[in-house]
C-alpha positions in Angstrom: 0.0 0.0 0.0 3.0 2.3 0.6 3.9 2.0 -3.1 0.2 2.6 -4.2 -0.1 5.7 -2.0 3.2 7.1 -3.1 2.5 6.7 -6.8 -1.1 8.1 -6.3 0.3 11.3 -4.8 2.8 11.5 -7.7 -0.1 11.1 -10.1 -2.1 14.0 -8.5 0.9 16.4 -8.4 1.9 15.7 -12.0 -1.7 16.0 -13.2 -1.8 19.5 -11.6 1.5 20.4 -13.3 0.2 19.2 -16.7 -3.0 21.1 -16.2 -1.0 24.4 -15.7 1.6 24.1 -18.5 0.0 21.5 -20.8 2.8 18.9 -20.4 5.7 17.9 -18.1 3.5 15.9 -15.7 3.6 12.8 -17.9 7.4 12.9 -18.1 7.8 13.3 -14.3 5.3 10.5 -13.7 7.0 8.2 -16.2 10.3 8.8 -14.5 8.8 7.8 -11.2 7.1 4.7 -12.5 10.1 3.4 -14.6 12.3 3.5 -11.5 9.9 1.6 -9.3 8.2 -0.8 -11.7 9.1 -2.9 -14.8 9.0 -1.0 -18.1 5.9 -2.9 -19.3 4.0 -2.4 -16.1 5.0 1.2 -15.9 3.8 1.8 -19.4 0.4 0.2 -18.7 -0.1 2.1 -15.4 1.1 5.3 -17.0 -1.1 4.8 -20.1 -4.2 4.3 -18.0 -3.6 7.2 -15.6 -2.4 9.7 -18.3 -5.4 8.8 -20.5 -7.6 9.7 -17.6 -5.7 12.9 -16.8 -5.6 14.1 -20.4 -9.2 13.0 -21.1 -10.4 15.0 -18.0 -8.3 18.0 -19.0 -9.9 17.9 -22.5 -13.4 17.6 -21.1 -12.8 20.7 -18.9 -11.5 22.7 -21.9 -13.4 20.9 -24.8 -14.9 24.2 -26.2 -11.4 25.2 -27.1 -10.5 22.1 -29.1 -9.1 22.6 -32.7 -10.9 19.7 -34.3 -9.3 20.2 -37.8 -6.0 19.1 -36.3 -7.3 15.6 -35.4 -7.5 14.1 -39.0 -3.8 14.6 -40.0 -2.6 13.7 -36.5 -4.5 10.4 -36.5 -3.2 9.5 -40.0 0.4 9.9 -38.8 -0.3 8.0 -35.6 -1.7 5.1 -37.5 1.5 4.8 -39.6 3.6 4.5 -36.4 1.2 2.1 -34.7 1.4 -0.3 -37.6 5.2 -0.2 -37.6 5.5 -0.9 -33.9 3.0 -3.7 -34.0 5.3 -5.4 -36.6 8.3 -5.1 -34.2 6.8 -5.5 -30.6 9.6 -4.9 -28.2 10.1 -3.4 -24.7 13.0 -1.0 -24.1 15.4 -0.9 -21.2 14.4 1.3 -18.2 17.6 3.4 -18.4 17.1 4.0 -22.1 13.5 5.1 -21.5 14.7 7.7 -19.0 17.4 9.0 -21.4 14.9 9.2 -24.3 12.4 11.1 -22.1 15.1 13.6 -21.0 16.5 14.0 -24.5 13.2 14.9 -26.1 12.9 18.5 -24.9 16.5 19.3 -25.8 16.2 17.8 -29.3 13.0 19.7 -29.9 14.6 23.0 -28.9 17.7 22.7 -31.1 15.8 21.8 -34.3 15.9 25.1 -36.2 12.9 24.2 -38.4 10.8 23.9 -35.2 10.5 27.7 -35.1 8.2 27.7 -38.1 6.0 24.7 -37.2 2.3 25.3 -37.0 0.1 22.3 -35.9 -2.8 23.7 -37.9 -1.1 22.8 -41.2 -2.1 19.3 -42.4 1.4 18.1 -43.3 2.7 19.3 -39.9 -0.1 17.4 -38.3 0.8 14.2 -40.0 4.5 14.6 -39.0 3.4 15.3 -35.4 1.3 12.2 -35.3 4.1 10.0 -36.5 6.9 11.3 -34.3 4.8 11.9 -31.1 3.3 8.4 -31.2 6.7 6.9 -31.7 8.0 8.8 -28.7 4.9 7.6 -26.7 5.7 3.9 -27.4 9.5 4.2 -26.9 9.7 6.5 -23.9 6.2 6.5 -22.5 5.9 10.3 -22.6 6.1 12.7 -25.5 5.2 16.1 -24.1 8.4 17.9 -25.0 8.3 16.7 -28.6 4.6 17.5 -28.9 5.2 21.0 -27.6 7.5 21.9 -30.5 4.5 21.6 -32.8 2.5 24.1 -30.7 5.0 26.5 -29.1 4.9 28.8 -32.2 1.3 28.2 -33.2 -0.4 31.6 -32.8 -3.4 30.5 -30.7 -4.2 31.0 -27.0 -3.1 28.7 -24.2 -6.6 27.2 -23.8 -6.7 26.0 -27.5 -3.2 24.6 -27.1 -3.9 22.6 -23.9 -7.3 21.3 -25.1 -6.0 20.0 -28.4 -2.8 18.6 -26.8 -5.0 16.9 -24.2 -7.2 15.2 -26.8 -4.3 13.8 -29.0 -2.4 12.8 -25.9 -5.4 10.8 -24.7 -5.4 8.9 -27.9 -1.6 8.3 -27.6 -1.8 7.0 -24.1 -4.7 4.6 -25.0 -2.5 3.3 -27.9 0.4 2.8 -25.4 -1.9 1.1 -22.9 -3.1 -1.5 -25.5 0.4 -2.0 -26.9 2.1 -2.7 -23.6 -0.9 -4.5 -22.2 -0.3 -7.1 -24.9 3.5 -7.0 -24.1 2.8 -7.9 -20.5 1.7 -11.3 -21.6 5.1 -11.8 -23.1 7.5 -10.1 -20.6 5.5 -10.5 -17.4 4.7 -7.9 -14.7 6.7 -6.7 -11.6 3.5 -6.6 -9.5 0.5 -8.8 -8.7 -2.6 -8.2 -10.8 -4.4 -6.8 -7.7 -1.7 -4.2 -7.0 -1.6 -3.2 -10.6 -5.4 -2.7 -10.6 -5.2 -0.7 -7.4 -2.5 1.6 -8.9 -4.6 2.2 -12.0 -7.8 2.8 -10.0 -6.4 5.2 -7.5 -4.2 6.8 -10.2 -7.2 7.5 -12.4 -9.1 9.3 -9.6 -6.0 11.3 -8.6 -5.3 12.2 -12.3 -8.9 13.6 -12.7 -8.7 15.6 -9.5 -5.2 16.9 -10.4 -6.4 17.9 -13.9 -9.3 19.8 -12.4 -7.0 21.7 -10.0 -4.5 22.4 -12.8 -7.0 23.8 -15.3 -8.4 26.0 -12.5 -5.0 27.5 -11.8 -4.5 28.0 -15.6 -7.1 30.8 -15.5 -4.6 32.9 -13.5 -1.7 32.4 -15.9 -1.3 34.7 -18.9 -0.2 33.5 -22.3 3.3 35.0 -22.2 4.1 33.5 -18.8 2.6 30.2 -19.9 5.0 29.9 -22.9 8.1 31.1 -21.1 7.7 29.0 -17.9 6.6 25.8 -19.6 9.7 25.7 -21.8 12.2 26.1 -18.8 10.3 23.6 -16.7 10.5 20.9 -19.4 14.2 21.5 -20.1 15.0 21.2 -16.4 13.0 18.0 -16.0 14.6 16.5 -19.1 18.1 17.1 -17.7 17.2 15.3 -14.5 15.9 12.3 -16.5 19.1 12.1 -18.6 21.3 12.2 -15.6 19.3 9.4 -13.9 19.3 7.3 -17.0 23.0 7.6 -17.6 23.7 6.9 -14.0 21.7 3.7 -14.2 23.6 2.6 -17.3 27.0 3.0 -15.7 
């Protein structure tokens, strides 16, 4: 129960963080889970909890959703899913942490990212391909997803609502993918403990999403863009250091 309570608290706090800046919470939670559970189990728990967190965040902000983004994104995501289903593998925990941490830095140093606009269909397809691949490899894709939105000239509510919807789809895909993988690689916990983690986690994620989106009303667009970028880079650095340390 100590493990369940600890992870539930982490879920709530990371859901609040994501509700405020539109990302980062998933990365922090994945870092916590992958250091305490097997990769496949961590991916399943993370997928269920983050689907609930992002789904709740979308419901709270649904009137701001940019629906025209969904078609191109789904097309790109489908391509990645078919490729991964043909491969079916589970990465090493340390590699997962390094990938998670590297994403924000890679996203920031890509010069072309300055002109990306998620509202353009071809950009939406590329976003679907790359972000879904990051979801299945690293468990979290917030930093990479952010690069497709950070220079899109719309307000913070539209950004977070649309991110939340597509991230919900991505986490559901990850949940199904690694749920099948568990039958092959096994789980680090009993079935009862895993279900407890998922159940408590979903409740905590929804509550955290509600608190985070409430706080968002008191954050202006300029502060939102500036602070979210620095937060994600700092968290990425921590993940890289932890992953490299585990490999040594």
